[in-house]
C-alpha positions in Angstrom: 0.0 0.0 0.0 1.2 3.5 -0.8 1.4 6.2 1.9 2.5 9.9 2.1 6.0 10.4 3.4 7.4 13.7 4.7 10.9 15.0 4.2 10.5 17.8 6.7 13.9 19.4 5.8 12.5 20.2 2.4 9.3 21.9 3.7 9.3 25.6 2.8 6.1 26.3 4.9 4.5 27.6 1.7 1.2 25.9 2.7 0.5 24.9 -1.0 -0.5 21.5 0.5 -3.2 23.1 2.7 -4.6 25.1 -0.2 -4.7 22.1 -2.5 -6.4 20.0 0.2 -9.0 22.8 0.8 -9.8 23.0 -2.9 -10.0 19.2 -3.3 -12.4 18.8 -0.4 -14.6 21.8 -1.1 -17.9 21.1 -3.1 -17.0 24.0 -5.5 -13.5 22.5 -6.2 -12.1 26.0 -6.6 -10.0 28.4 -4.6 -12.5 31.2 -5.0 -15.2 29.0 -3.5 -13.1 27.8 -0.6 -11.8 31.2 0.5 -13.7 32.6 3.5 -16.0 29.5 3.7 -16.1 28.5 7.3 -17.0 24.9 6.4 -13.9 24.4 4.2 -12.2 21.2 5.3 -8.3 21.2 5.4 -7.0 17.8 6.2 -3.3 18.7 6.3 -1.8 21.5 8.3 1.7 22.8 8.3 3.0 23.1 11.8 5.7 25.7 12.6 8.1 24.8 15.4 10.6 27.7 15.8 12.1 28.0 12.3 11.2 24.5 11.1 8.0 23.4 9.4 6.3 20.1 9.2 3.2 19.1 7.2 1.0 17.0 9.4 -1.9 14.7 8.4 -3.2 11.3 9.1 -0.7 8.5 8.7 -3.3 5.8 8.0 -1.7 3.6 10.6 -1.8 -0.2 10.6 -3.3 -1.0 13.1 -5.3 2.2 13.3 -6.1 3.2 16.9 -8.8 5.6 15.8 -10.6 2.8 13.9 -10.5 0.5 17.0 -11.7 3.3 19.3 -14.6 4.5 17.3 -17.8 3.3 19.0 -20.2 4.3 16.2 -18.4 2.5 13.3 -17.8 5.9 11.5 -14.1 5.0 10.8 -13.3 2.2 8.4 -10.4 1.1 6.2 -10.7 0.9 2.4 -9.4 -2.6 1.6 -8.2 -1.5 -1.9 -6.1 1.5 -0.9 -5.6 1.0 2.8 -6.8 4.5 3.6 -8.5 5.0 6.9 -11.8 6.8 6.1 -14.3 8.7 8.3 -18.0 8.7 7.5 -19.4 12.0 9.0 -23.0 10.7 8.8 -22.1 8.1 11.5 -19.8 10.3 13.6 -21.2 11.0 17.1 -18.4 13.6 17.8 -17.5 11.7 20.9 -13.8 12.5 20.3 -12.6 8.9 21.2 -10.7 8.8 17.8 -8.9 12.1 18.6 -7.9 11.0 22.1 -6.1 7.9 20.8 -4.5 9.4 17.7 -0.8 9.8 18.4 -0.3 12.3 15.6 -3.1 14.8 16.4 -4.5 14.2 12.9 -8.2 14.3 13.8 -10.1 17.6 14.2 -13.7 18.7 14.7 -15.7 21.1 12.7 -19.0 21.7 10.9 -17.8 20.8 7.4 -19.7 20.5 4.1 -19.8 16.8 4.6 -21.5 17.0 8.0 -25.1 16.0 7.4 -26.7 17.1 10.7 -25.7 20.7 10.9 -23.2 20.1 13.7 -19.5 19.6 14.4 -18.1 16.2 13.3 -14.7 14.6 13.2 -12.7 15.0 10.0 -9.3 13.8 8.9 -7.2 13.1 5.8 -8.8 10.6 3.5 -5.7 10.1 1.4 -7.7 11.6 -1.5 -9.1 8.1 -1.8 -11.2 8.8 -5.0 -8.2 10.3 -6.7 -6.1 7.3 -5.8 -8.6 4.9 -7.1 -8.6 6.7 -10.4 -4.8 6.4 -10.6 -3.9 9.8 -9.3 -1.9 11.1 -6.3 -3.2 13.0 -3.2 -3.8 16.7 -3.8 -1.2 17.8 -1.2 1.5 15.7 -2.8 0.7 17.0 -6.3 0.8 20.6 -5.0 4.2 20.2 -3.1 6.8 21.8 -5.3 9.7 21.4 -2.9 9.5 17.6 -2.8 8.7 17.5 1.0 5.7 15.3 0.4 6.1 12.0 -1.4 3.5 9.4 -2.2 5.2 6.0 -2.4 4.9 2.3 -1.4 5.1 2.1 2.3 7.2 -1.1 2.9 9.7 -0.4 0.1 10.3 3.3 1.0 10.5 2.6 4.7 13.0 -0.2 4.4 15.2 1.6 1.9 15.3 4.7 4.0 16.0 2.8 7.2 18.9 0.9 5.6 20.7 4.2 4.9 22.2 6.7 7.3 20.0 8.9 9.5 20.8 11.9 7.3 19.6 10.1 4.1 16.6 8.7 6.1 15.5 12.3 7.1 16.4 14.1 3.8 15.4 11.4 1.3 17.5 9.7 -1.4 18.2 12.8 -3.5 19.2 15.1 -0.6 18.4 18.8 -0.5 17.1 20.7 -3.5 19.4 23.5 -4.8 19.4 26.7 -2.8 17.1 25.2 -0.1 19.8 25.4 2.6 20.2 29.1 1.8 16.5 29.6 2.2 16.5 27.7 5.5 19.3 29.8 6.8 17.5 33.0 5.9 14.4 31.7 7.6 16.4 30.9 10.8 17.8 34.5 10.8 14.3 36.0 10.3 12.9 33.9 13.1 15.8 35.0 15.4 15.2 38.6 14.5 11.4 38.4 15.2 11.9 36.6 18.5 14.4 39.2 19.8 17.6 37.3 19.0 20.4 38.4 16.7 
């Protein structure tokens, strides 16, 4: 099964992944429709930790703790793609899934998919319909720095684990050109804003 891998050292915090996710999951499928819409669902979010950035979304774990914890049966796994899916029509908003998720990948909001005009759980669905049609997740397609990669789980994990820690973190091809310069400038700007140098 394929999964999304993150090379956080390549993340530019541009949030193109968030924008692509919002457009993909909005009924209008356009940026204009998604802007300012409080029901817009964004399943990936870029976390900023000091001067570093990390795109965070559901890891579609095996076994999935959220799936085991859900008392209403709202969370299931697609046997074809391996994606852990959430059905908002069955969600009781009990937050059991969010409590057991080790990656803080489940949020609550009144989205366009919520049928009963109330907050429900929502999370990354791995763009399951796109995957079934032979595509890639919207966030991966939008990531221009190569920080998000959609690849076979077992093969990618074992090949990265067999290499040095540096290669494991940065990926096989290393840093893109001028990215280290960009990261250094971001570090200096962060230090300036926080009262450092």
